[in-house]
C-alpha positions as CSV (number, residue, x, y, z in Angstrom):
1,M,-1.1,-22.5,22.7
2,E,0.5,-19.3,21.4
3,P,3.9,-18.8,23.0
4,E,4.2,-15.9,25.4
5,T,6.4,-13.1,24.3
6,P,7.5,-10.0,26.3
7,T,6.0,-7.7,23.6
8,A,2.7,-9.6,23.2
9,W,0.9,-7.2,25.6
10,P,1.6,-3.4,25.7
11,V,2.6,-3.1,29.3
12,R,2.9,0.3,30.9
13,R,3.0,-0.7,34.5
14,R,3.8,-4.3,35.7
15,M,1.7,-5.8,38.4
16,P,3.8,-6.4,41.6
17,D,4.5,-9.9,42.8
18,L,1.9,-10.8,45.3
19,A,4.3,-12.8,47.4
20,A,6.6,-9.8,47.6
21,L,4.0,-7.6,49.2
22,D,3.9,-7.0,52.9
23,E,1.3,-8.8,54.9
24,P,-1.1,-5.8,55.4
25,T,-1.0,-5.0,51.6
26,R,-1.5,-8.6,50.6
27,A,-4.5,-8.8,53.0
28,T,-5.9,-5.6,51.4
29,V,-5.7,-7.2,47.9
30,I,-7.4,-10.4,49.2
31,A,-10.1,-8.3,50.7
32,A,-10.6,-6.3,47.5
33,V,-10.9,-9.5,45.5
34,A,-13.4,-11.0,48.0
35,R,-15.5,-7.9,47.8
36,L,-15.5,-7.7,44.0
37,R,-16.7,-11.3,43.8
38,T,-19.8,-10.3,45.7
39,L,-20.6,-7.6,43.2
40,D,-20.8,-9.6,40.0
41,D,-24.6,-9.1,39.7
42,V,-24.1,-5.3,40.3
43,F,-21.5,-5.2,37.6
44,A,-23.7,-7.2,35.2
45,D,-26.6,-4.9,35.6
46,R,-24.5,-1.8,35.2
47,V,-23.0,-3.2,32.0
48,L,-26.4,-4.1,30.6
49,T,-27.7,-0.6,31.2
50,L,-24.7,1.0,29.5
51,I,-24.9,-1.3,26.5
52,R,-28.6,-1.0,26.0
53,R,-28.3,2.8,26.2
54,H,-25.2,3.3,24.1
55,V,-24.7,0.2,21.8
56,P,-27.7,-0.7,19.7
57,G,-25.7,-3.3,17.9
58,Y,-26.2,-5.6,20.9
59,A,-29.9,-6.0,20.0
60,V,-29.1,-9.5,18.7
61,L,-28.3,-10.7,22.2
62,S,-30.7,-11.1,25.1
63,D,-30.4,-9.3,28.5
64,D,-29.5,-12.6,30.1
65,D,-26.8,-13.3,27.5
66,I,-25.3,-9.8,28.1
67,R,-25.3,-10.3,31.9
68,A,-23.7,-13.7,31.6
69,S,-21.0,-12.3,29.4
70,A,-20.4,-9.4,31.8
71,R,-20.0,-11.8,34.7
72,R,-17.4,-13.8,32.7
73,F,-15.6,-10.6,31.9
74,M,-15.5,-9.7,35.5
75,S,-14.4,-13.2,36.5
76,I,-11.4,-12.9,34.2
77,L,-10.3,-9.6,35.6
78,V,-10.8,-10.5,39.2
79,S,-8.9,-13.8,38.7
80,E,-6.0,-11.8,37.3
81,L,-6.2,-9.4,40.3
82,S,-6.3,-12.2,42.8
83,S,-2.8,-13.2,41.8
84,L,-1.7,-9.7,40.5
85,R,-1.0,-11.1,37.0
86,V,-1.0,-9.4,33.7
87,P,-3.1,-11.1,30.9
88,D,-1.4,-14.0,29.1
89,A,-1.6,-16.1,26.0
90,A,-4.4,-18.3,27.4
91,L,-6.6,-15.2,27.7
92,R,-5.9,-14.3,24.1
93,K,-7.2,-17.7,23.0
94,R,-10.3,-17.2,25.1
95,L,-10.9,-13.8,23.6
96,S,-10.5,-15.2,20.1
97,D,-12.9,-18.0,20.7
98,H,-15.4,-15.6,22.3
99,A,-15.1,-13.3,19.2
100,I,-15.8,-16.2,16.8
101,E,-18.8,-17.3,18.8
102,R,-20.2,-13.7,19.0
103,A,-19.7,-13.2,15.2
104,A,-21.6,-16.5,14.6
105,R,-24.4,-15.1,16.7
106,G,-24.6,-12.0,14.4
107,L,-22.8,-9.5,16.6
108,P,-20.4,-7.3,14.6
109,L,-16.9,-7.5,16.2
110,T,-16.6,-3.7,16.1
111,V,-19.7,-3.6,18.4
112,L,-18.1,-6.3,20.6
113,T,-15.0,-4.1,21.0
114,I,-17.1,-1.2,22.2
115,G,-18.9,-3.5,24.6
116,Y,-15.5,-4.6,26.1
117,Q,-14.3,-1.0,26.4
118,L,-17.5,0.0,28.2
119,G,-17.1,-3.1,30.4
120,S,-13.5,-2.1,31.3
121,R,-14.5,1.4,32.2
122,E,-17.3,0.2,34.4
123,M,-15.1,-2.5,36.0
124,L,-12.5,0.2,36.9
125,A,-15.3,2.4,38.3
126,L,-16.4,-0.4,40.5
127,F,-12.9,-1.3,41.5
128,D,-12.3,2.3,42.6
129,E,-15.3,2.0,44.9
130,V,-13.9,-1.2,46.4
131,A,-10.4,0.2,46.6
132,A,-11.7,3.1,48.7
133,E,-13.5,0.7,51.0
134,V,-10.5,-1.5,51.7
135,A,-7.9,1.3,51.5
136,L,-5.9,-0.2,48.6
137,P,-2.5,1.6,48.2
138,P,-2.5,4.2,45.3
139,D,0.4,2.6,43.5
140,L,-1.3,-0.7,43.4
141,L,-4.5,0.9,42.3
142,L,-2.7,2.5,39.3
143,A,-1.1,-0.9,38.4
144,V,-4.6,-2.5,38.4
145,H,-5.9,0.4,36.2
146,D,-3.0,-0.2,33.7
147,S,-3.5,-3.9,33.6
148,T,-7.2,-3.6,33.0
149,W,-6.7,-1.2,30.1
150,E,-4.0,-3.5,28.7
151,F,-6.6,-6.2,28.8
152,S,-9.1,-4.0,27.0
153,N,-6.6,-2.9,24.4
154,E,-5.5,-6.5,23.7
155,A,-9.1,-7.6,23.4
156,S,-9.6,-4.9,20.7
157,A,-6.6,-6.1,18.8
158,V,-7.7,-9.8,19.1
159,F,-11.2,-8.9,17.9
160,A,-9.7,-7.0,14.9
161,R,-7.5,-10.0,13.9
162,V,-10.5,-12.3,14.2
163,Q,-12.6,-9.9,12.1
164,H,-9.9,-9.8,9.4
165,D,-9.6,-13.6,9.4
166,L,-13.3,-14.1,9.2
167,A,-13.5,-11.6,6.3
168,L,-10.8,-13.6,4.4
169,E,-12.6,-16.8,5.1
170,H,-15.9,-15.4,3.9
171,A,-14.2,-14.0,0.7
172,H,-12.6,-17.4,0.1
173,F,-15.9,-19.2,0.6
174,D,-17.7,-16.7,-1.6
175,A,-15.1,-17.2,-4.3
176,E,-15.5,-21.0,-4.1
177,R,-19.3,-20.7,-4.5
178,R,-19.0,-18.4,-7.4
179,S,-16.5,-20.7,-9.1
180,A,-18.7,-23.8,-8.6
181,F,-21.7,-21.9,-10.0
182,A,-19.8,-20.7,-13.0
183,A,-18.3,-24.1,-13.7
184,G,-21.8,-25.7,-13.5
185,V,-23.4,-23.2,-15.8
186,L,-20.6,-23.2,-18.4
187,S,-20.2,-26.9,-18.5
188,G,-24.0,-27.5,-18.6
189,T,-23.9,-29.7,-15.5
190,L,-25.9,-27.5,-13.1
191,P,-29.6,-28.4,-13.1
192,L,-32.1,-25.7,-14.1
193,E,-33.6,-25.6,-10.6
194,R,-30.1,-24.9,-9.1
195,I,-29.5,-22.2,-11.6
196,N,-32.8,-20.5,-10.8
197,R,-32.2,-20.9,-7.1
198,D,-28.6,-19.6,-7.0
199,A,-28.5,-17.0,-9.7
200,H,-30.1,-14.3,-7.6
201,A,-27.4,-14.8,-4.9
202,F,-24.8,-13.6,-7.5
203,G,-26.9,-10.7,-8.8
204,L,-28.0,-12.5,-12.0
205,A,-31.5,-12.4,-13.5
206,T,-32.3,-16.0,-14.7
207,Q,-34.2,-14.8,-17.8
208,A,-31.6,-12.2,-18.8
209,H,-29.1,-13.0,-21.5
210,H,-25.4,-13.3,-20.7
211,V,-22.3,-14.2,-22.7
212,A,-19.6,-16.8,-22.1
213,V,-16.1,-15.6,-22.3
214,A,-13.1,-18.0,-22.8
215,V,-9.4,-17.2,-22.2
216,R,-6.5,-19.4,-21.8
217,A,-4.1,-18.7,-18.8
218,D,-0.5,-20.0,-18.8
219,S,-0.1,-19.8,-15.0
220,A,-1.8,-18.7,-11.8
221,E,-0.2,-15.3,-12.2
222,D,-1.5,-15.1,-15.7
223,A,-5.0,-16.1,-14.6
224,A,-5.0,-13.3,-12.0
225,A,-3.9,-10.8,-14.6
226,I,-6.7,-12.0,-16.9
227,R,-9.2,-11.7,-14.1
228,R,-8.2,-8.1,-13.5
229,A,-8.2,-7.2,-17.2
230,I,-11.7,-8.7,-17.6
231,A,-13.0,-6.8,-14.6
232,V,-11.6,-3.5,-16.0
233,A,-13.2,-4.3,-19.4
234,L,-16.6,-5.0,-17.7
235,H,-16.3,-2.0,-15.3
236,T,-16.7,-4.2,-12.3
237,S,-14.6,-5.4,-9.4
238,A,-12.6,-8.6,-9.8
239,D,-14.1,-10.3,-6.8
240,R,-17.6,-10.0,-8.3
241,L,-16.7,-11.9,-11.5
242,L,-18.2,-15.3,-12.1
243,L,-15.4,-17.4,-13.4
244,A,-14.1,-21.0,-13.3
245,Q,-11.4,-23.2,-14.7
246,V,-13.2,-25.5,-17.1
247,G,-10.7,-28.0,-18.5
248,T,-7.8,-26.0,-19.8
249,V,-9.8,-22.8,-20.3
250,L,-10.7,-20.0,-18.0
251,G,-14.4,-19.3,-18.4
252,F,-16.4,-16.2,-17.4
253,I,-20.1,-15.5,-17.2
254,A,-20.5,-11.8,-18.3
255,P,-23.5,-9.6,-18.8
256,R,-22.1,-8.4,-22.1
257,A,-19.0,-9.0,-24.3
258,P,-16.0,-6.9,-23.2
259,K,-14.8,-4.4,-25.9
260,S,-11.2,-5.2,-25.3
261,V,-9.0,-7.2,-22.8
262,A,-5.5,-5.7,-22.8
263,G,-2.8,-8.2,-23.8
264,H,-5.0,-11.4,-23.9
265,L,-6.7,-13.2,-26.8
266,T,-10.4,-13.4,-25.6
267,A,-13.1,-15.5,-27.2
268,V,-16.8,-14.6,-26.8
269,G,-19.8,-16.8,-27.3
270,P,-23.3,-15.7,-28.3
271,S,-25.7,-14.0,-25.8
272,L,-28.0,-16.6,-24.3
273,P,-30.0,-17.3,-21.1
274,L,-28.1,-18.8,-18.2
275,D,-29.6,-22.3,-18.7
276,Q,-28.2,-22.3,-22.3
277,L,-24.9,-20.7,-21.6
278,D,-23.0,-24.0,-22.0
279,T,-23.7,-23.7,-25.7
280,S,-22.3,-20.2,-25.7
281,F,-19.2,-21.4,-23.8
282,E,-18.7,-24.4,-26.2
283,E,-18.7,-21.9,-29.1
284,A,-16.3,-19.6,-27.2
285,V,-13.9,-22.5,-26.7
286,L,-14.0,-23.4,-30.4
287,V,-13.3,-19.8,-31.2
288,L,-10.4,-19.6,-28.8
289,E,-8.8,-22.8,-30.1
290,T,-9.2,-21.6,-33.7
291,A,-8.0,-18.1,-33.0
292,T,-5.0,-19.4,-31.1
293,R,-4.1,-21.7,-34.1
294,F,-4.2,-18.8,-36.4
295,S,-2.3,-16.4,-34.1
296,M,-5.2,-14.0,-33.9
297,S,-5.5,-11.4,-31.1
298,G,-8.0,-9.2,-29.3
299,I,-11.7,-10.0,-28.9
300,V,-12.8,-12.8,-31.3
301,R,-16.2,-14.2,-32.1
302,L,-17.2,-17.0,-34.4
303,S,-18.3,-14.5,-37.1
304,D,-14.7,-13.2,-37.2
305,L,-13.2,-16.6,-38.1
306,G,-14.7,-17.2,-41.5
307,P,-14.0,-20.9,-42.5
308,R,-11.0,-21.2,-40.1
309,P,-12.8,-23.6,-37.7
310,L,-13.0,-26.1,-40.5
311,V,-9.2,-26.5,-40.2
312,L,-9.6,-28.1,-36.7
313,S,-12.3,-30.5,-37.7
314,D,-12.5,-34.0,-39.3
315,A,-9.0,-35.2,-38.8
316,H,-9.6,-38.5,-40.7
317,T,-10.8,-36.8,-43.8
318,A,-7.9,-34.3,-43.7
319,E,-5.4,-37.1,-43.5
320,R,-6.9,-38.9,-46.6
321,L,-7.0,-35.6,-48.5
322,S,-3.4,-34.8,-47.5
323,A,-2.3,-38.2,-48.7
324,R,-4.0,-37.7,-52.0
325,H,-3.0,-34.1,-52.7
326,L,-0.1,-33.0,-50.5
327,A,2.0,-36.2,-50.6
328,P,3.3,-35.4,-54.1
329,L,4.1,-31.9,-52.9
330,D,6.1,-33.3,-50.0
331,A,8.0,-35.5,-52.4
332,A,9.1,-32.5,-54.6
333,G,12.3,-32.1,-52.6
334,R,13.9,-28.9,-51.4
335,S,11.5,-26.7,-53.3
336,S,8.4,-28.1,-51.6
337,A,8.5,-25.8,-48.6
338,E,8.8,-22.7,-50.8
339,I,6.0,-23.9,-53.0
340,E,3.8,-24.6,-50.0
341,E,4.5,-21.3,-48.3
342,T,3.8,-19.4,-51.5
343,A,0.5,-21.2,-52.1
344,R,-0.6,-20.5,-48.5
345,T,0.3,-16.8,-48.8
346,Y,-1.4,-16.6,-52.2
347,L,-4.7,-17.8,-50.7
348,A,-4.3,-15.6,-47.6
349,C,-3.8,-12.6,-50.0
350,D,-6.9,-13.4,-52.1
351,Q,-4.7,-14.4,-55.0
352,D,-3.0,-11.0,-55.3
353,V,0.3,-11.9,-56.9
354,R,2.0,-8.6,-56.3
355,E,1.1,-8.6,-52.6
356,V,2.4,-12.1,-52.3
357,A,5.6,-11.1,-54.0
358,S,6.0,-8.2,-51.7
359,I,5.5,-10.3,-48.6
360,L,7.9,-13.0,-49.6
361,G,10.4,-10.7,-51.2
362,V,10.4,-12.4,-54.6
363,H,9.5,-11.5,-58.2
364,P,5.8,-11.8,-59.2
365,N,6.8,-14.3,-61.9
366,T,8.4,-16.5,-59.2
367,V,5.0,-16.4,-57.4
368,R,3.2,-17.4,-60.5
369,Y,5.6,-20.3,-61.2
370,R,5.3,-21.6,-57.6
371,V,1.5,-21.4,-57.7
372,N,1.4,-23.3,-61.0
373,R,3.8,-25.9,-59.6
374,F,1.6,-26.3,-56.6
375,Q,-1.4,-27.0,-58.8
376,Q,0.6,-29.5,-60.9
377,L,1.8,-31.4,-57.9
378,T,-1.4,-31.5,-55.9
379,G,-3.9,-31.7,-58.7
380,L,-5.8,-28.9,-57.2
381,D,-7.0,-26.1,-59.5
382,L,-7.1,-22.9,-57.6
383,H,-9.5,-21.4,-60.2
384,R,-12.1,-23.9,-59.1
385,T,-14.0,-22.9,-55.9
386,E,-14.0,-26.5,-54.4
387,D,-10.3,-27.0,-55.1
388,L,-9.5,-23.6,-53.7
389,V,-11.4,-24.3,-50.4
390,T,-9.7,-27.7,-50.2
391,S,-6.3,-26.2,-50.7
392,W,-6.9,-23.6,-48.1
393,W,-8.1,-26.2,-45.6
394,L,-5.3,-28.6,-46.1
395,L,-2.5,-26.0,-46.1
396,N,-3.8,-24.4,-42.9
397,R,-4.0,-27.7,-41.1
398,R,-0.2,-28.1,-41.7
399,R,0.6,-24.7,-40.0
400,D,3.2,-25.0,-37.2
């Protein structure tokens, strides 16, 4: 139970101690309580009339349900009046439970708040009638008015907190559903019937084409930043994105490829129907791994990579070719690193000797010497297409 604190309820006028009242006043309070207990049906009918007239949101509840709720409301207030107590923590718990139950029944909690305010007003009107009958002292009448409105105000605050908590819970549940759907589609583990059944819930047309987007996040904060950046790029809100962590990659289902994602290498697969999007995501992951290896940036597609993906494939073949061609280079001593770097830059610059010399800060003749030395040591002739491709492949596999 929530601990009671002096500031938990906004008190304007404390209820007097019943035991401290003189006998005639105490008898008057007891008489008022007894009279009010006989009027619960009258109060329930009045509240029902008010609600049906002024609060259409209560249409989800039956007349009997509203009457029963009004009687419980009156019982709470009369019980407090019988001992001249102000509302306490136990009442807050009851209010919270009542709000959760009503929300589950489909009653908006803003509507419930209005109903409680109307109930408080009608309760005070009825109490004024009874107070006049039993001649309740004016000071005590004012204290009861204050306490009743304190109860109504606290009820409004409790309902607002419950509404906030339910909204967060709903958002969390919706995010989990979206993540599970995205993970199933991108990994290819979600059956076609499930895709067709659930796609519409997320605003997706099953026959429309979508793209898979792959990004690697280094931390939870980085993932949140990527999510915001993707949302901006797609002109949508971040909470509407379909994304999931699939292995080490953050995957998105997008209606189209983003044009740019500020500050993040982003791989995009081909546009395909939802039930084939795992193929798109598989390609996007390959693109992401390759682009990362080559320190690329921005939006990258498979068509942007050229032969670079070959560098990441067939490790066994690469090892045998390395042993055959690069082992003599490695054995060349201190100059081997310079020769290798020059050969790699030479291939990256389309064999433009002057450009290589400018990049490395050496004389063009030095470039020519090192390239020739590379060919001598490796047995690879860079004027032959097959040897050139093999050289490019092997050298780029050895990148740090």
